[in-house]
C-alpha positions, -999 to 999 in steps of 0.1 A, spaced: -198 -494 -100 -214 -473 -74 -210 -443 -95 -230 -456 -126 -258 -467 -99 -260 -433 -87 -261 -418 -120 -289 -441 -130 -309 -432 -98 -304 -393 -104 -313 -396 -143 -346 -417 -130 -351 -392 -104 -349 -362 -127 -373 -381 -153 -399 -386 -125 -397 -348 -118 -400 -337 -154 -431 -362 -159 -448 -352 -126 -443 -315 -137 -457 -320 -172 -487 -338 -155 -495 -309 -133 -490 -284 -157 -509 -302 -181 -540 -308 -159 -542 -270 -149 -550 -262 -186 -585 -261 -180 -587 -241 -149 -580 -210 -169 -616 -211 -181 -628 -217 -149 -617 -185 -133 -635 -164 -157 -669 -151 -142 -701 -168 -150 -719 -151 -178 -750 -140 -157 -727 -119 -136 -733 -82 -142 -699 -64 -152 -685 -39 -132 -686 -11 -154 -726 -15 -153 -726 -17 -117 -707 18 -115 -732 36 -132 -764 22 -114 -779 46 -89 -780 33 -56 -817 39 -41 -814 17 -10 -787 20 16 -778 1 52 -779 16 82 -744 21 96 -756 12 133 -774 -20 130 -771 -30 92 -810 -27 84 -821 -18 48 -831 20 48 -848 42 21 -826 70 7 -847 95 28 -842 75 59 -805 70 53 -801 111 49 -822 113 83 -800 92 100 -767 106 87 -780 142 100 -788 125 135 -753 110 137 -737 142 127 -757 164 151 -749 140 182 -716 122 177 -707 91 197 -691 101 228 -653 106 230 -628 85 251 -619 93 284 -583 113 282 -569 86 303 -579 60 283 -568 78 253 -533 83 269 -531 46 277 -539 36 242 -512 62 228 -485 48 251 -493 14 240 -488 21 205 -456 44 214 -444 11 229 -456 -11 198 -436 8 178 -403 11 198 -403 -28 200 -403 -30 164 -371 -7 161 -355 -20 196 -369 -56 201 -344 -61 229 -359 -36 249 -383 -51 278 -405 -25 289 
């Protein structure tokens, strides 16, 4: 008697899972159309051929014309940003080395 009730319970549970799966899959059919880009969106192929005549400053993100952008790039190449102190550079190297060693030897505590 207990086996029959267990079988009925398993059959009902299986039926519920199948129905729930069908409902979920059936409900997602309309979302395939939603995944498309809106019609007013410019295709990427057209954007790749577009000539860019304005740029953003790498320093503060403000808009620049093409001439101003070239001047700023030239100034940045003439006076590059200051380099790090050799002690700080060495500390960064040692921290990266420690991180790498800990990935291979996690039991080390140094």
